C-alpha positions in Angstrom: -0.1 0.2 0.5 2.8 2.2 -0.5 5.1 1.4 2.6 8.4 1.0 1.7 9.7 -2.1 3.3 13.5 -1.8 4.0 13.4 -5.1 3.8 15.5 -6.7 0.0 12.2 -8.0 -1.9 12.4 -9.4 -5.3 12.3 -7.1 -7.8 9.1 -7.3 -10.7 10.5 -7.7 -14.0 8.8 -5.3 -16.5 7.6 -5.4 -20.3 7.8 -2.2 -22.4 6.5 -1.2 -26.1 8.7 1.3 -28.4 6.2 2.7 -31.5 9.7 5.0 -32.2 10.8 3.9 -35.3 7.8 2.4 -36.5 6.5 6.4 -36.5 10.0 7.5 -37.6 10.1 5.0 -41.2 6.5 6.4 -41.7 8.1 10.0 -41.2 11.0 9.7 -43.0 8.5 8.4 -45.1 6.4 10.8 -45.6 9.4 13.4 -46.3 11.1 11.9 -49.2 7.8 11.9 -50.9 7.3 15.1 -49.7 10.8 16.1 -51.5 10.5 14.3 -54.3 6.9 16.3 -54.9 8.1 19.6 -54.5 11.7 19.9 -55.4 13.1 21.3 -51.9 16.1 19.8 -50.9 15.5 16.5 -48.0 18.7 18.6 -45.6 17.3 22.0 -45.7 13.4 20.2 -45.6 14.5 18.1 -42.4 16.2 20.6 -40.8 14.0 23.2 -41.1 10.9 21.7 -39.8 13.1 20.4 -36.7 14.4 24.2 -36.4 10.6 24.3 -36.3 9.8 21.6 -33.7 12.4 22.4 -31.4 11.8 25.5 -30.6 8.2 24.9 -30.2 8.8 22.6 -28.0 11.7 24.2 -25.6 8.8 27.1 -25.1 6.3 24.8 -23.4 8.2 22.9 -22.1 10.1 26.0 -20.5 6.4 27.4 -19.7 5.3 23.9 -17.8 8.9 22.9 -16.6 8.1 26.9 -15.1 4.8 26.1 -13.5 5.7 23.2 -11.7 8.5 24.4 -10.7 7.6 27.2 -8.9 4.5 24.5 -7.2 7.0 23.0 -5.7 10.0 25.6 -4.6 6.4 26.9 -3.1 5.9 22.9 -1.1 8.9 21.0 -1.1 10.3 21.6 2.3 6.6 20.6 3.9 7.2 17.6 2.9 8.3 15.1 5.3 10.3 11.7 5.7 8.8 9.3 8.3 10.4 6.4 9.3 9.0 3.8 11.5 11.1 2.2 14.4 10.6 -1.4 15.3 12.3 -3.6 17.5 15.4 -5.0 16.3 17.1 -8.8 16.5 20.0 -7.7 16.1 22.0 -8.6 19.1 24.9 -6.6 17.3 23.9 -3.5 16.5 23.9 0.2 18.7 21.0 0.7 19.4 17.5 -1.8 20.6 15.3 -0.3 17.8 15.8 -0.7 13.7 14.4 0.7 10.8 10.9 -1.7 9.7 10.1 0.9 7.1 10.0 4.3 5.4 6.8 6.8 3.6 6.1 9.7 4.1 4.1 13.1 6.0 2.7 16.4 5.4 3.7 19.3 7.5 -0.2 21.5 7.9 0.0 23.5 10.8 2.7 24.9 13.0 1.4 26.2 16.9 3.3 27.9 18.8 5.9 25.4 19.4 4.8 22.7 18.1 4.9 21.5 14.3 2.0 18.8 12.8 1.8 16.1 10.4 -0.4 14.0 8.6 0.5 10.4 7.5 -1.0 6.9 6.9 -1.5 5.3 9.2 0.0 1.9 7.8 3.6 4.1 7.9 3.3 3.8 11.8 1.3 1.7 12.8 3.1 -0.8 16.2 5.5 2.0 15.6 7.8 1.7 18.9 9.6 5.6 18.0 8.8 8.1 14.8 11.4 9.5 13.4 10.9 12.8 10.7 13.3 13.7 8.5 12.8 17.4 7.0 13.5 18.4 3.9 17.0 19.1 5.5 18.3 16.3 6.0 17.6 17.6 9.8 16.1 14.2 12.2 13.2 15.3 15.1 11.9 12.6 16.9 7.4 12.5 16.5 4.3 11.5 18.7 2.3 10.1 17.6 -0.8 11.8 18.8 -3.0 9.3 16.7 -3.7 7.1 14.1 -6.7 5.4 12.3 -6.7 2.3 10.5 -10.4 2.6 8.8 -9.6 5.8 7.2 -5.4 5.0 6.6 -4.1 8.8 8.5 -2.1 9.2 12.1 -1.2 12.5 12.8 2.9 13.6 14.0 3.9 16.0 16.5 7.4 18.1 16.6 9.2 19.9 17.8 8.5 23.8 15.6 11.6 25.6 16.0 13.5 24.5 12.4 10.1 24.1 10.3 9.6 27.7 8.1 7.3 25.9 5.7 2.7 24.9 5.9 1.4 23.5 3.4 -2.1 24.6 2.2 -5.1 22.6 2.5 -6.7 22.7 -0.8 -10.8 21.5 -1.5 -10.5 17.6 -3.3 -14.6 18.4 -4.0 -14.3 20.9 -7.3 -11.7 18.4 -8.9 -11.8 18.0 -12.5 -10.2 14.6 -14.6 -7.6 15.3 -16.8 -6.6 18.2 -13.9 -3.0 18.5 -13.3 -2.0 17.3 -9.9 1.6 16.8 -8.8 3.0 14.0 -6.3 6.0 14.5 -3.8 7.0 11.5 -1.9 9.7 9.1 -0.7 10.0 6.8 -3.7 11.5 3.9 -2.1 13.1 4.9 0.9 14.3 8.4 2.5 17.6 8.2 0.0 14.8 10.1 -2.6 13.7 12.0 -0.7 11.5 14.8 -2.4 11.1 13.2 -5.4 8.2 15.1 -7.5 6.5 12.9 -10.5 3.5 14.9 -12.2 0.4 13.6 -13.8 -3.3 14.0 -14.3 -6.2 13.3 -11.7 -8.3 10.5 -13.7 -11.4 9.9 -11.8 -12.7 11.2 -8.6 -14.7 9.7 -5.8 -13.4 5.4 -6.4 -14.0 2.7 -3.4 -11.3 0.6 -3.4 -12.3 -2.7 -1.2 -9.7 -2.1 2.0 -9.2 -5.9 4.4 -7.9 -3.8 7.2 -7.6 -6.8 9.2 -5.9 -9.5 6.8 -8.2 -12.3 7.3 -9.6 -12.4 3.8 -13.0 -10.4 4.2 -13.6 -7.2 3.2 -14.2 -4.2 5.8 -14.4 -1.6 4.1 -14.5 0.9 0.9 -12.0 3.9 1.2 -13.3 6.9 -1.0 -9.8 7.7 -3.6 -8.5 9.7 -5.9 -6.4 8.1 -8.8 -4.0 9.4 -10.0 -1.5 8.0 -13.0 1.3 10.2 -11.3 3.7 8.1 -10.2 3.2 6.7 -6.0 6.1 3.9 -5.4 6.6 2.3 -2.2 7.3 5.2 0.5 5.3 7.7 -1.4 2.8 7.3 1.5 1.7 9.8 3.5 3.4 12.2 1.0 1.2 15.3 -0.6 -0.4 15.3 -4.2 -0.8 18.8 -5.2 -3.1 20.6 -7.4 -1.8 23.6 -9.4 -1.7 26.0 -7.0 0.6 23.9 -5.8 -2.2 23.4 -2.7 -2.6 19.4 -0.3 -6.0 18.0 -2.7 -4.8 14.4 -1.6 -2.7 12.0 1.2 -1.0 9.7 -0.9 -1.7 6.1 0.1 -0.9 3.3 -2.0 -0.7 2.6 -5.1 -2.3 -1.0 -6.6 0.9 -2.6 -8.3 -0.6 -6.0 -11.2 0.7 -6.9 -13.7 -1.9 -6.1 -16.0 -2.1 -2.9 -14.1 0.1 0.2 -14.2 -0.5 3.6 -13.4 -3.0 3.9 -11.1 -1.9 5.4 -8.1 -4.6 6.1 -5.3 -4.7 9.2 -2.6 -6.5 10.3 0.0 -9.5 13.1 -1.0 -8.8 16.2 1.4 -12.0 17.2 2.7 -12.7 13.2 3.7 -9.4 13.3 5.3 -9.5 16.8 7.4 -11.7 16.2 9.6 -9.7 13.0 10.7 -7.4 15.3 11.2 -8.5 17.0 13.5 -10.6 14.8 14.8 -6.7 12.4 16.1 -5.0 15.9 16.9 -7.5 17.0 19.5 -8.5 13.9 20.7 -6.1 11.3 19.7 -8.7 8.7 18.0 -12.1 9.1 15.7 -14.7 7.0 18.0 -17.9 5.6 16.0 -21.6 4.8 16.1 -21.7 1.0 17.1 -25.0 -1.4 17.7 -23.0 -3.3 19.6 -22.8 -7.2 18.7 -20.3 -9.0 16.7 -21.1 -10.4 13.5 -20.6 -12.8 10.4 -22.1 -13.1 6.8 -24.9 -15.0 5.7 -23.3 -16.6 3.1 -20.3 -17.8 5.8 -23.2 -20.1 7.2 -24.1 -23.8 5.6 -27.2 -24.4 4.4 -27.8 -27.0 6.6 -27.2 -24.5 10.3 -29.1 -21.5 8.2 -32.9 -24.4 8.8 -31.5 -26.2 11.7 -30.6 -23.2 13.0 -31.6 -19.9 12.1 -34.5 -21.3 10.7 -35.1 -18.3 7.8 -37.5 -17.9 5.5 -36.4 -19.1 1.8 -37.1 -16.5 0.1 -33.8 -14.5 2.8 -30.5 -15.1 0.6 -28.6 -12.4 2.6 -28.4 -10.8 5.6 -25.9 -11.0 8.7 -26.3 -13.2 11.2 -25.6 -12.0 14.9 -23.3 -14.0 16.9 -22.8 -12.6 20.2 -24.4 -9.0 21.6 -22.1 -7.0 23.9 -23.0 -7.1 27.9 -25.0 -3.5 28.3 -25.1 -2.6 24.5 -27.7 -0.7 23.3 -28.0 -4.0 21.3 -28.6 -6.3 24.0 -31.6 -3.4 25.7 -33.2 -3.6 22.5 -34.1 -7.1 23.1 -31.0 -8.3 19.9 -30.0 -11.7 20.3 -27.0 -14.3 19.5 -28.4 -15.7 15.7 -30.9 -13.0 14.9 -30.1 -12.2 11.0 -30.5 -8.3 10.3 -31.3 -7.8 7.1 -32.4 -4.1 7.2 -31.4 -1.3 8.7 -33.1 2.3 8.5 -35.5 1.2 6.0 -31.9 -0.2 4.3 -31.6 -3.6 2.8 -28.0 -4.9 4.4 -26.0 -8.0 3.2 -23.0 -7.7 4.6 -20.6 -7.0 7.3 -19.5 -3.8 5.0 -22.3 -2.6 4.3 -23.9 -2.4 7.3 -20.5 -0.5 9.2 -20.0 1.8 5.2 -23.4 2.8 7.0 -22.8 3.2 10.6 -19.5 5.2 9.8 -21.1 8.0 7.4 -24.5 8.0 7.4 -25.7 7.9 11.2 -25.0 10.0 14.5 -22.9 8.1 16.9 -25.2 8.0 19.3 -28.2 8.4 17.2 -30.6 5.8 17.4 -31.4 2.4 14.1 -34.1 0.8 13.5 -33.1 -2.8 12.9 -34.8 -5.1 11.1 -34.7 -9.1 12.0 -35.5 -12.1 11.7 -35.8 -14.5 14.4 -36.7 -18.1 13.9 -38.6 -17.4 10.4 -40.4 -14.2 12.0 -39.7 -10.6 11.3 -38.8 -8.6 14.4 -37.9 -5.6 14.8 -35.7 -3.4 16.8 -34.9 0.4 18.3 -31.0 0.4 18.9 -29.7 3.6 20.7 -25.6 3.1 19.2 -22.6 3.1 21.3 -20.1 5.2 21.0 -16.7 2.7 19.4 -13.0 3.3 19.5 
């Protein structure tokens, strides 16, 4: 997911296609035909054409490069390296911790003697120590104020005396496909710190399934921006900028498959800002909870569906209550183990992912929801007071 692991890894080979030679042959043939018809010397024609094209290309390149350079100059120092240090197994090491991986971060705020940095959750996950490397190479010990696995965001605090550049947040809601963007980060580790790549917004409001606990089941759908700007391991937590140099996304992951090339993903800054604020102020993100452990209905063998759940034949989708938390809103409402939830506030629910997505995005933290569930073949309705889940 864009996190650079410092352990050795196997290199992947790739195939590239080149069309320049065939295009060059066609161009040469066209010039030869033109010379025969007009009687113009081919060398003069090629020289003149090349001169015109070169002049046009240099002029255009100068404008584009100047725009990108100015944008990078204004923001690059706000992008830092983030090193994840964990306990090492090397008895000969000079320190008890070793770098387990490295990513990037964005300085978004300076207040008093402190500066605040946003990065990815997976960049600092399980870290015993976190070290931030500034653009000038200076290293600072960082405090992890908070981290959120569901949005893959984390907030760090470092001493701010040496920090002069702070990034400006933009508005990701106004982005359009084809709009130019710039990615800044540390691909492949800190040895490539401050690397800059350019591209365009390939798509907005993309939904990417996420397996949070690595159990093979989709736990969440993350809303992301898609770009063709190169985002490699180590870029995670870096900045995706618009043409004005504003941060419109936090680089998060890259799809790397044999048949897929050039798909980079970033968390929209409008989605990130409230999470960043809560992590900075509270150290965690609280979300509503029913107070139940759940199983997908499709995971339940047909025999148990018939003998234990007694579901009507027409019920094919839903989620089964595995257990109920003591004192939770679900227990107080009368929900029991083996109940099969099929509806939440009038919306059909067919998976744990759908229930979680609805609760986390559509319902107030301590609100009430109407739950419909089957028990022994009978459809029942429950009014559940939600509780806070961290």
